[in-house]
NUSETOR-682357 format. One record per residue (C-alpha): residue in one letter; z, y negated, x. Coordinates in steps of 0.1 Angstrom, whole numbers, plus 5000, padded with zeros to 4 digits. Layout:
% NUSETOR-682357
aZYX ...
This chain:
% NUSETOR-682357
m637527173437 k641027133451 d643927293433 f646327053416 v649027043389 y649026763363 n652026703340 g651026473312 q654026303297 p653926223260 s653825853251 r656425683230 v655725343216 i658325133198 f656524843181 g657524573156 t659824283150 g663124343168 a661824633189 l663524483220 a666824563203 h666124933211 l665324873248 e668624993263 r668525303241 e664925383252 i665825353289 d668825583283 l666625833266 l664425843297 g667525933317 a667125613337 r669925383349 r667825083356 a664324963347 l661824743366 v660224503342 l656424473349 s654324183338 t651223983346 p651823653364 e651123473331 q653823673313 m656523613339 d658723403315 q658723683289 a659423943315 q662323743329 s663723723294 v663624103291 a665224143325 d667923893314 r668524093283 l668924413303 g671424243327 a672624493353 s670224753339 a667324553352 a666024653386 g664124323387 v660924173376 f657524243392 a655023993379 r651924093397 a650624363373 i646924363368 m644524603350 h643424893373 v646224833397 p645224863434 i647325113453 e648724833474 t650124653444 a651724973430 r653325043464 e654724683465 a656224733430 a657725063440 m659324903471 r660724623449 r662324893427 a663825073457 a665424753470 
């Protein structure tokens, strides 16, 4: 077995009516300045709405998310974020 280090990050779920009102605060709590909004192609309209809400804090929308994301798709999303 190869040596490795795994840092599991605790999850935080904000759920319920009006939860999007806390989005900017949650991004700030993560220490981030911008957020990339991920969605499936079918959820693009909702994702764009979230990005619009974030304004300049949105790094963009990546609407090609799928279950069990292939590494190529993850790399494409990361490149979108870096742009």
